[in-house]
N, C-alpha and C positions, 0 to 999 in steps of 0.2 A: 504494500500500500504506500502510495506517495505521501510525503509529508513536507510541508513548506517550513523553512526556517529563514526568517528575515534578517537583514543586516541592520545596524551592527549587532553583535560583536563578531559576526563571521568575517574572516579576513583571509585573503589569498596569501599563502606562505611559500608556494613553490610552483614552478611551471615546467611542463614537459611537452612542448609543442602544442597539441590540441587538448592536453589534459592539465588539470590544476589541482593541487592540494589545498583544501580550504579548511581552516581551523574553525570549528563551531563549538558551542558549549557541550555538544554531545560527542565530540571527538573529531578526528580528521576524516574528511570525505574526499575521495578522488572524483573530480567533477569534469564534465564537458560543459560547453557553452551553447545556449540557445542561438540559433541562426539569426534571430532578429537583432541580437546585440552586435553581431559581426556586421550586419547590413547597416546599422545605425552609426557605426564607428569606423567608417572606411578610412578616415584620415588620421587615425591614431590606433594604438594597440587596444583591441577590444577589451581584454582583461589583462591586468598586470599584477605582479606581486605587490602587495600593499593595498590593493583594492578592497573596499568593504562591499560585500555582495549578499544578495538573497539567493538561497538555493532550495531546491526541492530534493529531498532524499528519495532516491529511486530503488535502493536496495542496500544490503549490508555494506557499509563503507563507501557507497557510491551516491552521486547526486548530479544535478544539473544546475548551472548558474543561470538564474532567471533575470537578474538585473544587477546593475553596478551603481553604487552611490556616486554622486558628483565628487570629483577629485579636488582636494584642497590645493595641492601643488604636485608637481612631478619632477623627476629627473629624467630627461629624455634626450634623444639625439635624432638626427635625420636617418630614416630607414634606408638601408643600402639599396641602390638602384632606383631611388625615387627622388623627386624634387620637392615634395610637399607632404610626405607621410611621416608622422611622428612615431618613433619607436620609444615607448615608455620603458625605462630601465627600472624605475621604482615609483610607485604611486604613494601619495600621502606621507612623505617623510616629514618628520618634525625637525630634524637637524642633520647636519653632516659633521662627522668627526674625522678629521684628516689625521691619519696615523703615520708618523715618521719616526725613525730611529736616530739617536744621537750619533751612531756609528754602525757600520756593518749592516746595511749600506750607508754611505755618506748621504746626508739629507740633500734632496733635490728641491731647492726652494722655488724654482720656477714652476715645478709641478704643483707644489703647495699653493702658490699664487693662483694657478689655474683653477684648482678646486675651490678656493675661496671666492674667486670671481663668479664661478658657476653658482655657488650658494647665494651670494649677494644678489645676483641677477634674478634669482628665483624666490627671493624673499625668504630664504631658508637660513635658520640660525646655524652658525658654524663654530666649532671648537677644534683645538689642536691637541692631540695626544702625542707627547714626546716619549717614546718607549726606549727600552734598553739603557736606562740611566745607570744601571749597575756597571756599564762600561765607561762611565764618566764620573768617577768619584771626586774629581777636583771641581766639577761643575763648569769647566772651561768650554767643553764642546756644546753644551746646551745654550750657551749665550747667543748662539746664532739665531735663536727663536725670540730674542728680546724685542725686536721690532714688531712682532705680531702681538705680543702682550701689550706693548705700548699703543698699538692700534685698537685695542679693546677686545681682542679675541681671548677667550679662556684658554689657557695653556696648562695642560695637566701632564705632569711628569710621572711616568710609571716604569715599573720593571716587572715583567711576568716571571722573572727568576726569583726576586726577593719579595715580591708582593707590595712593594712601595707604590703608593698612589692608587691602588686598586679600589679602595673604598671611595675615594673621590671620583674616580671614573664611574663607578657603579651609581653614585648619586646623580651624576650628569645624565646617565642613560635612563634612569628610572621613569617609567610611565610613558616613554616616547618610542617612536620608530626612528632609529638612527642609522644613517648610511655610513659605514666605515669605508674610507677612501685612503689609498696609499699604495706605494710601490711594493713589489714582492720583497719578502725577506725582512720586513720591519717588525714582524711579530704579531700580526693581527690575530691569527689562529691561536697563538699562545695566550694572548690576552683573553680571548673568548673562553678558552679552556680554564683559565683561572677564575673568570667571572662566573662560569657555569660549567663545572667539570663534566666531561663526557658529552659535550654538545654534539660532536660529530657522530657519536653512537646514536644519539637521539634522532638525528636526521635520517640515519639508516633505518631506525625503527618506524619512522613515518612512512617510508617507502614500503617497508614490509607489511605495515598495517593495511595498506590498500589491497593487498592480495593480487596485484596485477603484474607481478614480476618486476624486472628492472626497467627503468626509464632513464633517459638522458636529460638532465636538467638543462634547460635552454636559456635561462636567465638568472635573475636574482633569487636568493633564498632568504626568507625571514627566519632568524634564529630566535626562539623564545627564551628570554631570561626570566620569565615569570611576571605576573601582575601587569599585563599589557605592556611589557617592556620587550622590544624587539630590536635586534641588530640585523641589518641587511648585509648579507654577503653578496656583493654586486660585482661579479667579474668584469662587467663591461664598463664600470665607472671610470677606469683609467683611460678609456678611449673616448670619454665624453668630449665632444667638441664644443665649439661656441655657437652652435646652431641656435637661432632664435635670440641671441644676445645682441643688444643694441650697442655697438661700439662707440656711437656718439655720446653714450652715457657711461663710458668706461671709467671716467674719473670718479663717478658716484659709487662705483663698486670697490673703491679703496676708502675705507672708513676714515683713515687719518687725513685724507684730502678734504673731506666734507666741510670742516670749519673754515676753509679758505676759498671755497669755490665761488662765493659771492663777492669776493674782494679783488678779483683780477681786473685790470684796466679794461679789457675787452670782454664782452659778454660771451663771445664764441671762442674764448681762449682754449687752446688745445694743451697748454702747459708743456710745449715742446721747444720753447725759446722765445716766446713773445715778451716784449717789454711790459713791465708792470704786472708780471704773473705772480700772484700771491702764493701759489703752490711752489714754484721754483724758489721764491724767497724763503719759504718755510723749510725747504730742503737745505738751502745754504745756511740757515740758522740752526739746523740740527733738529728741528721740530718734526720733520718727516725723515725717516731713514732713507739714505741714498739708495740702498739696495732695493727697497720697495719702489722707489721712484724709477729706477732703471728698468725694473720689471714692467712698470706701466709704460714707459717710453717704448720698449721693445714691442709690446703688444699693440700699442697705438700706431706706431710707424708701420708695423706689419699689416694692420688693417687698412691703413691709408694706401699702402702699396698695392693692395689687392683690388682697389676700386678702379 
């Protein structure tokens, strides 16, 4: 007998091509999607990890997604081979947590800036997790992140080895859907294992519970840390481009620039060398970190060259 279960709290936690794992109060359901949803959403991903959905239970551990709640925000990119179709990497994130290590590998700050710009452009809160601080007992290496703290970003220092900072990170994540972003080797999986031991085993249990054999995950996975707290394992987030981002507003995506944007001599100042530029004056005065300004300059000049 079919049984309807409305959203929320039903949430899509994993995708396998045409199939989706949906967490409901009654457990995990392996679901397909009504054709009407696909027809209505031709210009975007019909169902994405993070979506709140209504489902009909069609059998033991099985269901059909009947409707999708409006998305508050998304992390997305242009779908391959298209000019106007949005591929949603993650629906309804509350924040992005950029995870970088103090060493092994060396921090890639331009990549960090890219993540922060994407978050700012999508009105998504952002924080920085500086991991592997056990490799930096003197504290010298982590000073490279000081400009981000000065810009107003929460910077949490952690070690998955010693447990330092884990409680602070846990508080940051509580009750939210957080997208972990960062290069390989920085310890994202190790952090998740400390936050919620055995999370990889639980992902395997979800697949086994469907009784449908092995499937290949085609996108993000939401990892439950309990109490409506989820961390998104998003393999595609490192390839997120700047699709949909207005580069004419790039300066507004740097929080430390904002106090100066109304004080330039010219209303259309690009902050690339104009006389009377308040942003450049702030850089020269040390109020804006030169490294952050140079990151802005490189992106702005690159965008202008492509026009």
